[in-house]
PAMI-526155 format. One line per 3 residues: number of its first residue (from 1); their letters; for each residue x, y, z of C-alpha. Coordinates in Angstrom, 1 decimal. Layout:
BEGIN
NUM = A = X/Y/Z | ...
***
This chain:
BEGIN
1 = XXX = 63.4/81.9/109.6 | 62.4/83.3/106.2 | 64.4/82.4/103.1
4 = XXX = 64.5/84.9/100.2 | 64.7/84.1/96.5 | 66.2/86.8/94.3
7 = XXX = 65.0/87.3/90.8 | 65.7/89.7/88.0 | 62.9/91.1/85.8
10 = XXX = 63.4/92.5/82.3 | 62.8/96.2/81.8 | 59.9/97.0/79.5
13 = XXX = 60.7/99.2/76.6 | 59.7/102.8/77.4 | 59.2/103.5/73.8
16 = XXX = 56.8/100.6/73.3 | 54.9/101.5/76.5 | 54.6/105.2/75.3
19 = XXX = 53.3/104.1/71.9 | 50.6/101.8/73.5 | 49.6/104.6/75.8
22 = XXX = 49.2/107.1/73.0 | 47.1/104.7/71.0 | 44.9/103.9/73.9
25 = XXX = 44.5/107.6/74.7 | 43.5/108.3/71.1 | 41.0/105.4/71.1
28 = XXX = 39.5/106.6/74.4 | 39.1/110.1/73.0 | 37.4/108.7/69.9
31 = XXX = 35.0/106.6/71.9 | 34.1/109.5/74.0 | 33.4/111.6/70.9
34 = XXX = 31.2/108.9/69.4 | 29.3/108.5/72.7 | 28.6/112.3/72.6
37 = XXX = 27.4/112.1/69.0 | 25.1/109.1/69.9 | 23.6/111.0/72.8
40 = XXX = 22.8/113.9/70.5 | 21.3/111.6/67.9 | 19.2/109.8/70.6
43 = XXX = 17.9/113.1/71.9 | 17.1/114.3/68.4 | 15.3/111.1/67.5
46 = XXX = 13.2/111.1/70.7 | 12.2/114.7/70.0 | 11.2/114.0/66.4
49 = XXX = 9.1/111.0/67.5 | 7.4/113.0/70.3 | 6.6/115.8/67.9
52 = XXX = 5.2/113.5/65.3 | 2.9/112.0/67.9 | 1.7/115.4/69.0
55 = XXX = 1.1/116.4/65.4 | -0.9/113.3/64.6 | -3.0/113.8/67.7
58 = XXX = -3.7/117.4/66.7 | -4.8/116.4/63.2 | -7.1/113.8/64.6
61 = XXX = -8.7/116.3/67.0 | -9.2/118.8/64.2 | -11.1/116.2/62.0
64 = XXX = -13.5/115.5/64.9 | -14.1/119.1/65.9 | -13.7/122.2/63.7
67 = XXX = -14.3/125.6/65.5 | -17.0/127.8/64.3 | -16.8/131.5/63.5
70 = XXX = -16.4/133.6/66.6 | -14.8/130.9/68.7 | -11.4/131.5/70.4
73 = XXX = -8.5/130.9/68.0 | -7.0/127.4/68.0 | -3.9/127.3/70.2
76 = XXX = -0.6/126.5/68.5 | 1.5/123.5/69.3 | 4.6/124.0/71.3
79 = XXX = 6.8/123.3/68.3 | 8.6/126.4/67.0 | 11.4/127.2/64.7
82 = XXX = 14.8/128.2/66.0 | 14.2/131.8/65.2 | 10.5/132.5/65.8
85 = XXX = 9.6/131.9/69.4 | 6.3/132.5/71.2 | 2.7/131.9/70.2
88 = XXX = 0.4/134.0/68.1 | -3.3/135.1/68.3 | -5.9/133.8/65.8
91 = XXX = -4.6/134.4/62.4 | -4.8/133.3/58.8 | -2.3/130.7/57.5
94 = XXX = 1.1/132.2/56.5 | 3.7/130.7/54.2 | 5.8/127.9/55.6
97 = XXX = 9.4/126.8/55.4 | 10.7/123.3/55.3 | 13.1/122.1/57.9
100 = XXX = 15.6/119.5/57.0 | 18.4/119.8/59.6 | 18.4/117.4/62.5
103 = XXX = 17.1/118.9/65.8 | 14.9/121.4/64.0 | 11.3/121.3/64.9
106 = XXX = 8.8/119.3/62.8 | 5.8/121.6/62.5 | 2.4/120.8/61.0
109 = XXX = 0.2/123.5/59.4 | -3.4/124.3/59.9 | -5.8/127.1/59.0
112 = XXX = -6.9/129.4/61.8 | -10.2/131.2/62.0 | -11.8/133.7/64.3
115 = XXX = -11.3/137.3/65.3 | -8.1/138.9/66.5 | -7.6/138.8/70.2
118 = XXX = -5.4/141.1/72.1 | -3.6/139.9/75.1 | -1.9/141.8/77.9
121 = XXX = 1.8/142.0/77.5 | 4.3/140.8/80.2 | 5.6/143.7/82.2
124 = XXX = 8.6/145.4/80.6 | 7.8/144.6/77.0 | 7.3/147.3/74.4
127 = XXX = 4.0/147.8/72.5 | 4.2/146.7/68.9 | 1.6/146.3/66.2
130 = XXX = 0.9/142.9/64.8 | 1.3/142.3/61.1 | -0.1/138.9/60.4
133 = XXX = 0.5/139.1/56.7 | 4.2/140.1/56.8 | 6.5/138.3/54.4
136 = XXX = 9.5/137.6/56.7 | 12.6/136.1/55.2 | 13.2/134.1/58.3
139 = XXX = 11.6/130.7/58.9 | 8.0/130.9/59.9 | 5.9/128.9/62.4
142 = XXX = 3.3/126.6/60.9 | 0.3/126.6/63.1 | -0.8/123.2/64.4
145 = XXX = -4.4/123.1/65.7 | -5.2/121.7/69.1 | -8.2/122.0/71.4
148 = XXX = -8.1/124.8/74.0 | -7.3/123.0/77.3 | -8.6/124.1/80.6
151 = XXX = -6.3/122.1/82.8 | -3.2/120.5/81.4 | 0.5/120.3/82.3
154 = XXX = 2.3/123.5/81.5 | 4.1/123.4/78.2 | 7.6/124.9/77.9
157 = XXX = 8.3/126.7/74.6 | 11.3/125.4/72.7 | 14.2/127.2/71.1
160 = XXX = 15.4/124.9/68.4 | 19.0/124.5/67.3 | 20.9/123.5/64.2
163 = XXX = 23.3/120.6/64.5 | 26.9/121.6/63.8 | 30.3/120.4/64.9
166 = XXX = 32.3/123.5/65.7 | 34.4/125.1/68.4 | 32.5/127.5/70.6
169 = XXX = 31.4/130.4/68.5 | 28.8/133.1/68.8 | 26.7/134.9/66.2
172 = XXX = 24.0/137.6/66.4 | 21.0/137.7/64.0 | 18.2/140.2/63.5
175 = XXX = 15.2/139.2/61.5 | 14.2/141.6/58.7 | 10.9/142.3/60.4
178 = XXX = 12.0/143.9/63.6 | 8.8/145.4/64.7 | 6.7/142.4/65.6
181 = XXX = 4.1/141.9/68.2 | 4.9/139.6/71.1 | 2.1/140.7/73.4
184 = XXX = 0.7/137.4/74.5 | 1.1/133.7/74.7 | -0.9/133.3/71.5
187 = XXX = 1.6/135.2/69.3 | 3.4/133.1/66.7 | 5.9/133.8/64.0
190 = XXX = 5.4/137.5/64.3 | 7.1/137.3/67.7 | 10.7/137.7/66.6
193 = XXX = 13.6/139.6/67.9 | 17.4/139.5/68.1 | 19.0/136.3/69.2
196 = XXX = 22.5/135.1/69.9 | 23.7/131.7/68.8 | 26.7/129.9/70.2
199 = XXX = 28.1/126.4/70.1 | 28.9/124.2/73.1 | 30.6/120.9/72.4
202 = XXX = 29.2/121.0/68.9 | 25.6/121.8/69.9 | 24.1/125.1/68.7
205 = XXX = 22.5/127.2/71.5 | 20.0/129.9/70.5 | 19.4/132.6/73.1
208 = XXX = 17.0/135.5/72.5 | 18.0/138.9/73.7 | 15.6/140.6/76.2
211 = XXX = 13.0/142.7/74.4 | 13.9/145.9/76.3 | 17.4/145.8/74.9
214 = XXX = 17.8/147.9/71.7 | 21.4/147.1/71.0 | 23.0/143.8/72.1
217 = XXX = 26.4/145.5/72.0 | 25.3/147.7/74.9 | 25.0/144.7/77.3
220 = XXX = 28.1/142.8/76.2 | 30.8/142.9/78.8 | 34.3/141.7/79.2
223 = XXX = 35.5/139.5/81.9 | 35.9/141.4/85.1 | 39.5/142.0/86.3
226 = XXX = 38.7/140.6/89.8 | 39.6/137.0/90.4 | 38.1/134.5/92.9
229 = XXX = 40.4/133.4/95.7 | 39.8/130.1/97.4 | 39.1/130.8/101.1
232 = XXX = 38.3/127.5/102.7 | 38.1/123.8/101.8 | 35.8/121.4/103.8
235 = XXX = 36.8/117.8/104.0 | 39.7/115.4/103.7 | 40.3/112.3/101.5
238 = XXX = 40.9/109.3/103.8 | 38.4/106.8/102.4 | 40.7/105.4/99.7
241 = XXX = 44.1/106.9/100.6 | 46.8/106.2/103.2 | 49.6/108.0/105.0
244 = XXX = 48.5/111.4/103.8 | 48.4/113.5/107.0 | 51.6/115.3/108.3
247 = XXX = 52.4/118.2/110.6 | 54.8/120.8/109.1 | 57.3/122.9/111.0
250 = XXX = 55.0/125.9/110.4 | 52.4/124.3/112.7 | 50.2/123.4/109.7
253 = XXX = 48.6/120.1/109.0 | 49.0/119.2/105.4 | 46.5/116.9/103.6
256 = XXX = 44.5/116.8/100.4 | 41.0/116.5/99.0 | 40.0/116.6/95.3
259 = XXX = 42.7/118.5/93.4 | 43.6/120.8/96.4 | 46.4/120.3/98.9
262 = XXX = 45.4/122.0/102.1 | 47.8/123.5/104.7 | 45.6/124.0/107.8
265 = XXX = 46.7/125.9/110.9 | 44.3/124.5/113.5 | 45.4/127.1/116.2
268 = XXX = 44.8/130.1/114.1 | 41.9/128.5/112.1 | 43.4/129.5/108.7
271 = XXX = 44.1/127.6/105.5 | 46.5/127.9/102.6 | 46.1/126.0/99.4
274 = XXX = 48.4/124.5/96.8 | 46.3/124.6/93.5 | 48.8/123.4/91.0
277 = XXX = 47.1/120.0/90.3 | 44.6/119.5/87.4 | 42.8/116.5/88.8
280 = XXX = 42.4/114.5/92.1 | 45.5/114.1/94.3 | 46.1/110.5/95.5
283 = XXX = 49.4/110.6/97.5 | 51.7/112.8/99.3 | 55.3/112.7/100.5
286 = XXX = 57.4/115.1/102.7 | 61.0/115.9/101.8 | 63.6/115.3/104.5
289 = XXX = 63.9/119.1/104.9 | 60.2/119.2/105.9 | 59.7/122.1/103.5
292 = XXX = 59.4/120.6/100.1 | 56.4/118.3/99.3 | 55.7/115.9/96.5
295 = XXX = 52.1/115.1/95.5 | 50.8/112.8/92.8 | 47.6/113.0/90.8
298 = XXX = 45.4/110.8/88.7 | 44.6/111.1/85.0 | 41.7/113.2/83.9
301 = XXX = 40.2/115.4/81.2 | 40.1/119.2/80.9 | 37.0/121.2/80.2
304 = XXX = 37.4/120.7/76.4 | 37.7/116.9/76.8 | 41.4/116.7/76.3
307 = XXX = 43.2/114.1/78.4 | 45.2/115.3/81.4 | 48.2/113.1/82.1
310 = XXX = 49.0/111.8/85.6 | 52.1/113.3/87.1 | 54.0/114.3/90.3
313 = XXX = 54.5/117.9/91.4 | 57.2/118.9/93.8 | 56.5/122.3/95.4
316 = XXX = 57.6/124.6/98.2 | 55.2/124.6/101.3 | 56.3/128.1/102.3
319 = XXX = 55.8/130.0/99.0 | 53.4/127.4/97.5 | 55.4/127.6/94.2
322 = XXX = 55.9/124.6/92.0 | 59.5/123.5/91.8 | 59.2/120.6/89.4
325 = XXX = 56.7/118.5/87.4 | 57.7/114.9/86.9 | 56.4/112.0/84.9
328 = XXX = 54.2/113.6/82.2 | 53.7/110.8/79.7 | 55.3/108.2/81.9
331 = XXX = 52.6/107.2/84.5 | 49.4/105.4/83.6 | 46.0/106.1/85.2
334 = XXX = 47.5/107.8/88.2 | 50.2/107.9/90.9 | 49.5/105.5/93.7
337 = XXX = 52.4/106.2/96.2 | 55.7/107.9/96.3 | 58.6/108.7/98.7
340 = XXX = 61.7/110.9/98.9 | 65.1/109.3/99.6 | 66.5/110.0/103.1
343 = XXX = 70.1/108.8/103.0 | 71.1/111.2/100.3 | 69.1/114.2/101.6
346 = XXX = 66.1/113.8/99.3 | 67.9/113.9/95.9 | 65.8/111.1/94.6
349 = XXX = 62.1/110.3/94.4 | 60.5/106.8/93.9 | 57.0/106.5/92.4
352 = XXX = 54.6/103.7/91.8 | 51.8/104.3/89.3 | 48.3/102.8/89.1
355 = XXX = 48.9/100.7/85.9 | 48.2/97.0/85.9 | 51.9/96.3/86.4
358 = XXX = 52.3/99.0/89.0 | 55.5/100.4/87.5 | 58.2/101.5/90.0
361 = XXX = 60.3/104.4/88.8 | 63.2/106.2/90.5 | 63.9/109.9/89.6
364 = XXX = 66.5/112.6/90.2 | 63.6/115.0/90.6 | 65.6/118.2/90.4
367 = XXX = 66.9/117.1/86.9 | 63.6/115.5/85.9 | 65.7/112.4/84.9
370 = XXX = 64.4/108.9/85.3 | 67.1/106.6/86.7 | 65.3/103.2/86.6
373 = XXX = 62.0/101.6/85.9 | 60.6/98.2/86.5 | 57.3/96.3/86.9
376 = XXX = 56.5/95.4/90.5 | 53.4/93.2/90.6 | 49.9/92.9/89.3
379 = XXX = 48.5/93.1/92.8 | 47.7/96.2/94.7 | 50.7/98.2/96.0
382 = XXX = 49.9/100.2/99.2 | 53.3/101.7/100.2 | 56.8/102.5/98.9
385 = XXX = 59.7/103.8/101.0 | 63.4/104.5/100.7 | 65.5/102.9/103.4
388 = XXX = 66.5/105.8/105.8 | 70.2/104.8/105.9 | 70.7/102.8/102.7
391 = XXX = 70.1/105.0/99.6 | 70.1/101.9/97.3 | 67.3/100.0/99.1
394 = XXX = 63.6/100.6/98.4 | 60.8/98.6/100.0 | 57.2/98.1/98.6
397 = XXX = 54.3/96.3/100.2 | 50.7/95.6/99.4 | 48.4/92.7/98.7
400 = XXX = 50.1/89.4/99.7 | 53.6/90.7/99.2 | 56.6/92.7/100.5
403 = XXX = 59.5/93.3/98.1 | 63.0/94.6/98.9 | 64.5/96.3/95.9
406 = XXX = 68.2/97.0/95.3 | 68.7/100.1/93.1 | 72.0/100.2/91.1
409 = XXX = 72.3/102.9/88.5 | 69.6/102.2/85.9 | 68.5/98.8/87.2
412 = XXX = 66.4/97.5/90.0 | 66.5/93.9/91.4 | 63.9/92.4/93.6
415 = XXX = 64.0/90.1/96.6 | 60.7/88.9/98.0 | 60.1/88.5/101.7
418 = XXX = 59.0/85.0/102.7 | 56.4/84.6/105.4 | 53.0/83.2/106.1
421 = XXX = 51.1/85.6/103.9 | 48.2/87.5/105.2 | 45.8/89.2/102.8
424 = XXX = 47.5/92.5/102.9 | 50.8/94.0/104.2 | 49.3/97.5/104.8
427 = XXX = 52.1/99.7/106.2 | 55.8/99.8/107.0 | 58.3/101.9/108.9
430 = XXX = 61.9/101.7/110.2 | 63.6/101.3/113.6 | 66.7/103.4/114.5
433 = XXX = 69.0/100.4/113.7 | 67.6/100.1/110.2 | 65.2/97.2/110.8
436 = XXX = 62.0/97.2/108.9 | 58.6/97.0/110.6 | 55.5/95.9/108.7
439 = XXX = 51.9/95.7/109.8 | 49.5/93.3/108.1 | 45.8/92.6/107.9
442 = XXX = 46.2/89.8/110.5 | 47.1/92.3/113.2 | 50.7/91.2/113.3
445 = XXX = 53.8/93.3/113.4 | 56.9/91.8/111.7 | 60.4/93.0/112.3
448 = XXX = 62.7/92.4/109.3 | 66.5/92.5/109.9 | 69.2/92.4/107.4
451 = XXX = 71.7/89.6/107.7 | 75.3/90.6/108.2 | 77.0/87.2/108.5
454 = XXX = 77.3/84.1/106.3 | 74.1/82.1/106.8 | 74.0/78.4/107.3
457 = XXX = 73.4/76.3/104.2 | 69.8/76.6/103.0 | 69.0/79.7/105.1
460 = XXX = 69.4/82.3/102.3 | 72.2/84.5/101.0 | 74.1/87.2/102.9
463 = XXX = 72.7/90.7/103.1 | 69.0/89.9/102.7 | 66.1/90.8/105.0
466 = XXX = 64.5/88.1/107.1 | 62.0/88.1/110.0 | 63.7/88.5/113.3
469 = XXX = 60.6/89.0/115.5 | 56.9/88.7/115.3 | 54.3/90.5/117.5
472 = XXX = 50.6/90.0/117.7 | 49.6/93.6/118.1 | 45.9/93.8/117.3
475 = XXX = 42.9/91.5/117.3 | 42.2/92.7/113.8 | 44.4/94.2/111.1
478 = XXX = 47.0/96.8/111.9 | 45.7/100.3/110.8 | 42.3/98.8/110.1
481 = XXX = 41.2/98.6/113.7 | 40.2/101.6/115.8 | 43.0/101.3/118.3
484 = XXX = 46.3/103.2/118.6 | 49.1/101.6/120.7 | 52.3/103.3/121.9
487 = XXX = 55.4/101.0/121.9 | 58.7/101.5/123.6 | 62.1/101.0/122.0
490 = XXX = 62.0/97.3/122.8 | 58.6/97.0/121.2 | 56.7/96.5/124.4
493 = XXX = 53.2/98.2/124.5 | 53.0/101.2/126.9 | 49.7/102.9/126.3
496 = XXX = 46.7/102.6/124.0 | 43.6/104.5/123.0 | 40.4/103.6/121.1
499 = XXX = 39.2/105.6/118.2 | 35.4/105.8/118.3 | 33.6/103.8/115.6
502 = XXX = 31.8/106.8/114.3 | 35.1/108.1/112.8 | 35.8/105.0/110.8
505 = XXX = 39.0/103.0/110.6 | 42.5/104.5/110.8 | 44.2/105.5/107.5
508 = XXX = 47.1/107.7/108.7 | 48.9/108.4/111.9 | 51.4/111.3/112.3
511 = XXX = 53.3/113.0/115.2 | 51.9/116.3/116.4 | 53.1/118.9/118.8
514 = XXX = 54.5/117.7/122.1 | 52.7/114.5/123.1 | 49.9/115.0/120.5
517 = XXX = 49.3/112.9/117.4 | 47.2/113.3/114.3 | 44.9/110.6/112.9
520 = XXX = 43.2/110.4/109.5 | 40.3/108.0/109.2 | 38.3/106.2/106.5
523 = XXX = 35.3/108.4/107.1 | 37.3/111.5/106.2 | 38.0/112.8/109.7
526 = XXX = 41.3/114.3/110.9 | 41.6/113.9/114.6 | 44.0/115.5/117.0
529 = XXX = 44.5/114.0/120.4 | 46.6/112.6/123.2 | 46.5/109.3/125.2
532 = XXX = 45.3/111.3/128.2 | 42.8/113.7/126.8 | 41.3/111.7/123.9
535 = XXX = 40.4/113.2/120.5 | 39.0/116.4/119.1 | 37.9/116.8/115.5
538 = XXX = 40.0/119.2/113.3 | 38.7/118.3/109.8 | 35.6/116.5/108.6
541 = XXX = 33.5/116.2/105.5 | 31.4/113.9/103.4 | 32.5/110.3/102.6
544 = XXX = 31.1/110.1/99.1 | 30.3/112.4/96.1 | 28.8/115.7/97.1
547 = XXX = 25.9/116.7/94.8 | 23.7/119.2/96.7 | 24.6/122.7/98.0
550 = XXX = 22.4/125.5/99.3 | 23.2/128.7/101.1 | 20.9/130.2/103.8
553 = XXX = 19.1/133.3/102.6 | 20.4/135.6/105.4 | 22.6/133.6/107.8
556 = XXX = 26.2/132.6/107.3 | 25.2/129.0/106.9 | 25.4/126.5/104.0
559 = XXX = 24.0/123.0/103.6 | 25.4/120.1/101.7 | 24.0/116.6/100.8
562 = XXX = 25.8/113.7/99.2 | 25.8/110.1/98.2 | 26.7/109.1/101.7
565 = XXX = 23.1/110.1/102.8 | 24.5/112.7/105.1 | 22.9/116.2/105.3
568 = XXX = 25.3/118.7/106.8 | 24.8/122.3/108.0 | 28.0/124.3/108.0
571 = XXX = 28.9/127.6/109.6 | 30.6/129.5/106.8 | 32.3/132.0/109.1
574 = XXX = 33.7/129.7/111.7 | 34.1/126.9/109.2 | 32.6/124.3/111.5
577 = XXX = 29.8/121.8/111.4 | 26.6/123.0/113.0 | 24.7/119.7/112.7
580 = XXX = 24.3/116.6/110.5 | 21.5/114.2/109.8 | 21.4/110.8/108.1
583 = XXX = 18.5/110.5/105.6 | 17.1/107.5/103.9 | 18.6/108.0/100.5
586 = XXX = 21.5/109.8/98.8 | 20.9/113.5/98.4 | 21.4/115.2/95.1
589 = XXX = 20.1/118.8/95.4 | 18.8/121.2/98.0 | 17.3/124.7/98.5
592 = XXX = 16.3/126.9/101.4 | 12.9/128.4/101.8 | 13.2/132.2/101.6
595 = XXX = 12.2/132.4/105.3 | 15.3/130.2/106.2 | 13.2/128.0/108.5
598 = XXX = 13.1/124.9/106.3 | 15.3/123.3/103.6 | 14.2/121.0/100.8
601 = XXX = 16.5/118.1/99.8 | 16.0/116.0/96.6 | 17.3/112.4/96.3
604 = XXX = 18.4/110.0/93.5 | 15.1/108.1/93.5 | 12.6/111.0/93.0
607 = XXX = 11.8/111.4/96.7 | 12.4/114.7/98.4 | 12.4/115.8/102.1
610 = XXX = 11.8/119.0/103.9 | 13.8/119.4/107.1 | 13.6/122.1/109.8
613 = XXX = 16.8/124.1/109.5 | 17.1/124.5/113.3 | 16.0/121.2/114.8
616 = XXX = 16.7/119.0/111.7 | 13.3/117.4/112.2 | 11.4/116.0/109.2
619 = XXX = 8.7/118.4/108.1 | 7.4/116.8/104.9 | 8.2/114.1/102.4
622 = XXX = 7.0/113.7/98.7 | 7.8/111.7/95.6 | 8.0/112.9/92.0
625 = XXX = 8.8/110.2/89.4 | 11.3/107.5/90.0 | 14.5/109.2/88.7
628 = XXX = 17.1/111.4/90.2 | 16.1/115.0/91.2 | 18.7/117.4/89.9
631 = XXX = 17.6/120.8/91.1 | 15.1/122.4/93.5 | 14.2/126.1/93.6
634 = XXX = 11.7/128.1/95.7 | 10.2/131.2/94.1 | 11.4/134.5/95.6
637 = XXX = 8.3/135.0/97.7 | 8.4/131.3/98.9 | 4.9/130.5/97.6
640 = XXX = 6.0/128.0/95.0 | 8.6/125.2/94.7 | 9.9/123.9/91.3
643 = XXX = 11.5/120.5/91.3 | 13.6/119.5/88.2 | 14.1/115.8/87.5
646 = XXX = 16.0/113.5/85.3 | 12.7/112.4/83.8 | 12.8/115.7/81.8
649 = XXX = 9.9/117.3/83.9 | 9.7/120.2/86.2 | 7.2/119.5/89.0
652 = XXX = 5.4/122.5/90.6 | 4.2/122.8/94.2 | 2.2/125.5/96.0
655 = XXX = 3.9/126.2/99.3 | 2.1/127.5/102.4 | 2.5/127.8/106.2
658 = XXX = 6.0/129.3/105.9 | 7.3/126.3/103.9 | 5.7/123.6/106.0
661 = XXX = 2.8/122.6/103.7 | 3.1/121.5/100.0 | 0.4/120.7/97.5
664 = XXX = 1.2/119.3/94.0 | 0.0/121.8/91.3 | 1.2/120.5/88.0
667 = XXX = 4.4/120.0/85.9 | 6.2/121.7/83.0 | 6.9/119.5/80.0
670 = XXX = 8.9/120.1/76.9 | 12.6/119.3/77.6 | 14.1/116.4/75.6
673 = XXX = 16.8/115.8/78.2 | 17.2/115.9/82.0 | 16.9/119.2/83.8
676 = XXX = 20.2/120.7/85.0 | 19.2/124.2/86.2 | 16.1/126.3/86.7
679 = XXX = 15.3/129.7/88.2 | 12.3/131.9/88.9 | 11.8/135.4/87.6
682 = XXX = 11.6/138.2/90.2 | 7.8/138.4/89.8 | 7.4/134.6/90.3
685 = XXX = 5.5/134.2/87.0 | 8.2/132.6/84.9 | 10.5/129.6/85.1
688 = XXX = 13.7/129.5/83.0 | 15.4/126.1/82.7 | 18.4/124.4/81.1
691 = XXX = 18.7/120.7/80.3 | 21.5/118.2/79.7 | 21.5/118.9/76.0
694 = XXX = 21.9/122.7/76.6 | 18.3/123.6/75.8 | 17.0/126.9/77.2
697 = XXX = 13.3/126.8/77.7 | 10.7/129.1/79.4 | 7.5/128.4/81.3
700 = XXX = 4.9/131.0/82.2 | 3.3/130.2/85.5 | 0.6/132.8/86.4
703 = XXX = -1.7/131.5/89.1 | -4.5/133.1/91.1 | -5.0/132.6/94.9
706 = XXX = -7.1/129.6/94.1 | -4.0/128.0/92.4 | -5.7/127.3/89.1
709 = XXX = -3.7/126.0/86.2 | -2.4/128.6/83.8 | -2.6/128.4/80.0
712 = XXX = 0.2/126.3/78.6 | 2.8/127.4/76.2 | 3.5/130.9/77.5
715 = XXX = 6.8/132.2/76.2 | 8.8/135.3/77.2 | 11.5/137.3/75.5
718 = XXX = 12.4/139.4/78.5 | 14.9/137.1/80.2 | 15.7/138.0/83.8
721 = XXX = 19.2/137.8/85.2 | 20.1/134.5/86.8 | 23.1/133.3/88.8
724 = XXX = 22.7/129.7/87.8 | 21.6/129.4/84.1 | 23.0/129.8/80.7
727 = XXX = 21.3/133.0/79.4 | 21.9/135.8/76.9 | 23.4/137.8/79.8
730 = XXX = 25.9/135.0/80.6 | 26.7/133.7/77.2 | 29.8/135.8/76.7
733 = XXX = 31.5/133.6/79.2 | 29.5/130.3/79.2 | 30.1/127.6/81.8
736 = XXX = 32.4/124.8/80.7 | 30.6/121.6/79.5 | 30.1/118.8/81.9
739 = XXX = 33.2/116.7/82.6 | 34.5/114.4/85.3 | 36.6/117.1/87.0
742 = XXX = 33.9/119.8/87.0 | 32.4/120.5/90.4 | 28.6/119.8/90.1
745 = XXX = 27.4/122.3/92.6 | 27.9/126.0/93.3 | 26.0/128.7/95.2
748 = XXX = 26.5/132.2/96.6 | 26.6/133.2/100.2 | 24.3/136.1/101.3
***
C-alpha cells in the first residue's frame, strides 16, 4: 500500500518571472547580434589577409620578371572595387582611389605595357569602344601584375561591398561613363554599368544589372497576386513527441510535423493543413467535442531575428480557423504537454511548459484567463491529464514521479504517488470507474484507486490515490517496446501484436475505425492496422534534419536526403515512397543528371555519391575537401557538375557516359565564406554563386572538347535568370536571411 504525503508549494510571482524572461530575451538578442557582427569581421579580416598575400606574391613576381614590349598584357588580380567589375586589356596606369571602408577590396597598382588586344564579347553583350584614359568619378581598379597562367584554379571575380548597419534598402547607381567596353575577361575599370545595392542583415549587396537592359525600371516587377498553397506534407514527428496521433470524426488522422498540423484522410488520400503556428509544434490535445483542437509550439525567431514566443493555439478542425491564442509571454522555451478538461465539457485547459521548473498553468481558454500556476518539478514531465469525472483533479507524470494535483480556484496542491520508482512513468489513462492507469519504463502497469473510507493509522489520509493493483505487462518498458496488447475490462490480456523493429518504438496509440487502431512510432511512421491483418504504412518520413532536395527533370519524382543517412525517392503525384536507401554518411545536397538516370548526393564530410535513379545502385563515389558539401548542380547539357563546399570552393567535374563517369577538372576560388547556392548559365559557360556572407560571384568556364583549363578571372555582366540565387532579377523580393525556422531546401517540380 502506498502512502501519500501532501505538500504545498509557493506560487512564484508572475511579475518577477516576466521581468526575468524579458531580460533574458534582450540578452539573447544582443548576443546574437554580436555574433553576427563578429562573423562579418572575421570574414572581412580573412579577406584582407588573403588579398595582402596575393598582392605581395604579385609584387615579388614582377621584380623577378618584367614583360618586354609586345608581350601579352599582364593579367589583373581578381581584386576589384565594388563598382568596377571585370578585367581589362593591356593599358596604361590610370588614377587610383583609396579604399578605407571594411570589406572593400585592397588593390595594388602596377604599370601595364603592350599593345591593345581585343577579345570576343560574351553573347548578348553590346559593342562598346574602350576609352582607357577616361576620367571616371567612380572608384577605379588598380592593376596588380601577375604572370599569365596556363593552368590554374578558376578565379571568381568579386563584387565588393560597403559595411553598413541598416534595414533592407535598395539603391541604383549609374557611373558617369556609361559607354564602357566590357568585351573580354581582360577589361578593367572601364567595364562599368548600372548596379543595384541593397542591404541584408546589415550587409551591403551589390548586384550589376544585365548589360542588355537599358533601363532598370523596365525589369522591376511587383509581387505577383498569386499565392502558393500548401498541397502535401511528407512525414510525422514521433521521434521526440508522444500521444500526438488521433482520429477525428471526419475520418481524418490529425498529427503534426514542423509548424504544420496535418489532417490526413487516408481513404481519399487528401490532406488539409492548419498553418497558424510560427514555429515547431510539440504537443496536441483534442477537445471533448472532437472538433476543437489545441496545439502548443516552441519558442523561435522570425525572419528578421525577432523572438517568437511559445504559445497554445485553439482552433476549429472543420474550418481551420483560430479560436484563441493563449499564453503569449507566459510560457518559457516551449509547450511540452497540454489537455482539455472533460468533466466540465472542455471549459479549461491545463498546460506544462518546457522551463526548468516545468510550470503547470490552468486556463479558461475561451476567456484567455489564467486560473492557477505552480512549479511542478525540475525533472522531465511527459504527460498531463484532467481527470474525466473530477474537474478539480489533474495528474502529471514523467521522470521518477507521478503527481496528483487538486485545483481549487487560483491554487494548486500536490500529492505525490509513492511506489518503487522506475526511471520513467511514461503514460497514463483512466478506467471507467475513475481509476488511474500508468505505464512505466519497467514494463509495469499500476492501477491507482482513490480511497473513499477512513484509512487505518499510518496508511495515509482519506481521498488520496494509492496503488490497488500491479501488472507486469511487458518485458521492457510500456510504450517503449514494439508490442501492442489488448486488455479486457478486468485487465486480462486478450490479444497482442508485434510492431516490426524497422518502424521504431511506439510513441502514440489511438483508436481507429471499427477494430482498427493507429500507431505513431519513434522513426516517424504512422501505421494503421488490426490484430488480425497486421499493419500498413499511412505516413512516413525522415527521422532527422532534412537538408537535400532534388526534383526529377521530367518525371513526377523528388528525392530527399537527411542527417539520418536515408536517401528517399518520392512520387509527387501519389505522395508515396518509391524507394529508400541507407548511405554511409548524412546527406546534405542532391541534384539529378538532366537525363534523369542518376542522381548525385553530397554529404557532410566532403564525400559525394552517384546513385542509379531506378535501381538505387552505387554508380560512383568521390571526395572534395573534408567539409560539408552544400550544393551540387549539373550543367543544363549534363556535361559538367559543380560541387559547392563549406571550404569556400566550387569543384568542377567533366561528366560523360550519361552521368556515369566523372573526372576532376578544377575548382573555382574567390569566396570568403561557404557556398550556399550556385547555378549554370543556359550556354553552360558561366557559374553564378552565392555564399554565406551574401556575396554574388561569377565564374567563366569555357572549355574545349579536350577539357583544357580556361583563363581565370572571367566576369560577366549579363546575368541569366536563376530559380535559386540572389540576383538583380530577384532582388526586388530577396529571400529572408538564414534563421532557425527557415526551411533549408526548395526546388521546383517539372
